C-alpha positions as a Python dict, from the first residue, in 0.01 Angstrom:
ca = {
    (1, 'M'): (0, 0, 0),
    (2, 'D'): (-106, 363, -11),
    (3, 'L'): (114, 672, -29),
    (4, 'S'): (100, 751, 343),
    (5, 'K'): (233, 409, 441),
    (6, 'V'): (512, 429, 184),
    (7, 'I'): (620, 773, 308),
    (8, 'R'): (613, 662, 672),
    (9, 'L'): (806, 345, 595),
    (10, 'V'): (1073, 524, 389),
    (11, 'A'): (1106, 794, 656),
    (12, 'L'): (1143, 542, 938),
    (13, 'I'): (1395, 330, 749),
    (14, 'F'): (1598, 639, 659),
    (15, 'A'): (1594, 760, 1021),
    (16, 'V'): (1712, 422, 1148),
    (17, 'V'): (1989, 401, 888),
    (18, 'A'): (2093, 760, 962),
    (19, 'G'): (2121, 666, 1328),
    (20, 'V'): (2372, 395, 1243),
    (21, 'V'): (2559, 533, 940),
    (22, 'E'): (2689, 884, 881),
    (23, 'I'): (2483, 1032, 596),
    (24, 'P'): (2551, 1385, 465),
    (25, 'N'): (2261, 1624, 534),
    (26, 'A'): (2072, 1349, 717),
    (27, 'T'): (1909, 1593, 957),
    (28, 'A'): (1765, 1802, 675),
    (29, 'I'): (1635, 1492, 498),
    (30, 'I'): (1484, 1356, 820),
    (31, 'A'): (1318, 1691, 886),
    (32, 'A'): (1172, 1704, 533),
    (33, 'L'): (1045, 1346, 555),
    (34, 'G'): (894, 1419, 895),
    (35, 'L'): (718, 1733, 774),
    (36, 'V'): (566, 1543, 483),
    (37, 'G'): (482, 1238, 694),
    (38, 'G'): (301, 1449, 952),
    (39, 'Y'): (45, 1545, 691),
    (40, 'F'): (-79, 1186, 682),
    (41, 'V'): (-150, 1152, 1055),
    (42, 'P'): (-527, 1100, 1081),
    (43, 'A'): (-723, 1356, 1282),
    (44, 'D'): (-840, 1097, 1535),
    (45, 'K'): (-481, 990, 1609),
    (46, 'R'): (-321, 1333, 1648),
    (47, 'I'): (-335, 1345, 2029),
    (48, 'A'): (-180, 999, 2062),
    (49, 'F'): (86, 1101, 1809),
    (50, 'M'): (173, 1410, 2012),
    (51, 'I'): (199, 1202, 2331),
    (52, 'M'): (430, 960, 2150),
    (53, 'T'): (640, 1255, 2033),
    (54, 'L'): (683, 1386, 2387),
    (55, 'T'): (759, 1041, 2526),
    (56, 'L'): (1017, 965, 2259),
    (57, 'A'): (1182, 1305, 2300),
    (58, 'L'): (1215, 1251, 2675),
    (59, 'A'): (1319, 885, 2672),
    (60, 'H'): (1539, 837, 2366),
    (61, 'G'): (1859, 859, 2569),
    (62, 'A'): (1758, 603, 2830),
    (63, 'L'): (1927, 310, 2656),
    (64, 'A'): (2278, 459, 2659),
    (65, 'P'): (2397, 266, 2968),
    (66, 'I'): (2350, -72, 2796),
    (67, 'P'): (2695, -213, 2721),
    (68, 'Y'): (2807, -245, 2356),
    (69, 'I'): (2478, -147, 2187),
    (70, 'G'): (2346, 132, 2407),
    (71, 'N'): (2503, 418, 2214),
    (72, 'S'): (2384, 279, 1880),
    (73, 'L'): (2030, 237, 2010),
    (74, 'T'): (2037, 590, 2147),
    (75, 'D'): (2153, 728, 1810),
    (76, 'I'): (1876, 539, 1628),
    (77, 'L'): (1608, 660, 1869),
    (78, 'A'): (1744, 1015, 1848),
    (79, 'S'): (1703, 1007, 1468),
    (80, 'V'): (1352, 866, 1498),
    (81, 'S'): (1274, 1131, 1758),
    (82, 'S'): (1387, 1402, 1516),
    (83, 'L'): (1163, 1252, 1249),
    (84, 'V'): (862, 1243, 1480),
    (85, 'N'): (931, 1595, 1608),
    (86, 'A'): (926, 1730, 1252),
    (87, 'A'): (603, 1542, 1184),
    (88, 'S'): (456, 1694, 1499),
    (89, 'C'): (514, 2042, 1360),
    (90, 'T'): (292, 1953, 1065),
    (91, 'V'): (33, 1796, 1296),
    (92, 'I'): (22, 2112, 1507),
    (93, 'V'): (-27, 2333, 1200),
    (94, 'M'): (-299, 2101, 1068),
    (95, 'E'): (-476, 2108, 1405),
    (96, 'I'): (-467, 2488, 1411),
    (97, 'V'): (-602, 2506, 1056),
    (98, 'D'): (-881, 2262, 1144),
    (99, 'R'): (-981, 2475, 1443),
    (100, 'L'): (-985, 2794, 1238),
    (101, 'K'): (-1205, 2654, 961),
    (102, 'P'): (-1561, 2786, 973),
}
């Protein structure tokens, strides 16, 4: 297992746990993990990653009406959405740098 998979797995697990359990400074940790994880998105998958980011940001609250578990699922997806949004910031910067290279 290479470093990129480990970082993505740790970030995703932390985001899911932070969606269920109250963790101090969870948003800052999720943002940092997302910024680092975004560096490892391959160039050929950046567009699909950005589409996933937009979709998750728009749809993460759709599960709230489900009785008993809807709010928990919404909290988990909101944390994952924050993680992916932070990673998207890195992807955007990397794309700009790639376009500016001679």
